N, C-alpha and C positions, 0 to 999 in steps of 0.2 A: 534374583536381581544381581547377585555377585557374578553369576555365570555370564549374564548379559554384559556386565562391565568388563569382564575378562575378554569375552569375544569381541567387544567393541574396541578394547585396547589393542588387540591383535590386528583387527581390521584397520585401525588408525595407523599403527606403526608400519604396517605392510603397504598401505596405499596412499598415505598422505603425500610422500614425495611425488608419486605419479600424478595425483590431482593437482598439486602445486605446479608441477611442470606444465600440465595441460592448461591451467589458467595463465601461467607466466608467458606462454606462447601467444596469448591473445590480448593481455593487458599488462600494465606496468607491475613491477614486483610487489609494491605495497598493496595494490588492489588485488593482486593474485593471492596474497596471503589471506586477505579478507574473504575472498571467494572460497578458498580452500577451507577456511574455518567454518564458513556458513554451510558449505557442503557437508562437513562432518557433523555440524549441528543438526541439519536435516536428517542425516543418516541415524543419528542418535534418537531423534524424535520419532522417526519412522523405522526403527530398527527391525520391527517384525516384517517389514516389506523388503529388507535387504535380501537379495537372493542367497540361497543356501549353497548353491554350486559355486565353487571357487572361481571358475572361469567366467561367471556372470556378474561378479561383484564389481570389478573395475568398470565395465561398461555402464552399470547402474550408477556408480559414483560419477562417471563422466556425464551422464545424462542430468544428474542433479546439478553438477557444476555448470553445465551448459544453461540450464534453466536459471541458475543463480546469476550467471553472467548476463543473461537476457534481462532479468529483473534489474540488475545494476545499470545496464545500459539504458533501459527505459527511465529509470530514476535520474540518470545523468541528463537525458534529453529533457525531462520535465524541469530539472533545475536550470538548464540552459534557457529554456523558454521562459521560465519565471524570471531569470536574470534579465532577459531582454525586455520583458514586460515592465519590470521594475525600473530598468534604465530609461525606458520611454515614458514611464508614469509622470515624472516631474514636468516633462514638457507638456503633457496633456492637462495637468492640474494647475499650471501656473495661472494665478489670478482667479482661480475658480473658488467657489464656496465649498469647503470640505466638510462642513458640519453635517449635512444631510447623510452622506455616505458613512460618516463615522458613527452617527447615531444609529443608522440602520445596521451597521456591523455589530455594534454593541447589543442591540436588540436581538440580533441573530445569535450571537454568542450566548446570551442569557437564555434564550429559548432553547438552543441546542443543549445546554447544560441540564435542562429539565427532562430531556428525553432519555429513554433507556439506552444502554450501550449498543444494543442491536439496531435501534433506530438511528442513532448517531453514525454507526458504522455504515449502514446502508446509504444514508445521505452523503457521507464523506466519500465513499468509494465512487459514487456517481458524480457528485458535485465538485469534489476537490481533486480526486485522483483521475477524474475524467474517464472512468471505465464504462463500457456499455453494460447492459444488464447481464449478458452472458458471461462476460469476464468477471464482473462483480460476484455473480453466483458461484463461479469457480473458486474465488477467493474465500467466500464464507462457507463453501461446501454444501450448496443446495442446488436445486434445479433452477433454471432461468425463470420459469413461471412462478415458483415459490418466491424467488428474490423480487420479481416484479410486484407481487402482492405486498411483500414486506416493505418495499420502497414506497408504494402507493400509500400504505397505512402510515409510514413514517412521515411522509410529506403532509398528510392530513393532520397528524399530531403536531407537526411543526407549525403548520398554518394556525392551528388553535392556540398554540403557545405564543406565537407572535401576536395574534389578535388580543390575547389577554394582556400583553404588555403595551398595547397601543401602537404596535409596530406596523409593518407593511400589510398591504392587502393580501389576501390568500394567493399563494403562488408567485408573488413578486420576488421572493427570495431565491428562486430556484437556480438562477445562473449567476448574475453579477455579484450579488451580495454574498452568496455562498463562497465564491472565490475570494472576495475581499476578507471574509471572516477568518480565512486560513492564516493570515499573517499575524 
């Protein structure tokens, strides 16, 4: 373990400035520092995957930084879309009865809390993060078919949990209420 720490320290000291420059050329300096930090966090977590050849290390780190930038940009786009939806929401809700959606959202939150962490993650990746099955499978590290089965079972368990609470009919939660419960 100490040997890994020493090797990682050398890796960090040698390549952090390069990774920071790479990120700084693409985004503002504050975000670039975050991307560089995340890049080295990934490098630490996946240290056994860092190439052993010196000339292959920096390209590998750039690849991690590129993926981190892409993740950050996707998150920024999601936040922008959410902001637009929230900005438009008061106009749609003016004068409407809010009790029904609020109660459904509360039922959904309570039902989600009864599920296992794996079930919640599957439902959240698809319902909240709006990932397709293939992308969500990549996130959790399984095949798309395995994830599809996991998602199907999680939805069934959520349906049962909602029914026990006197909530929505089976499947009614799958899109609008799932998104509402995020906030």
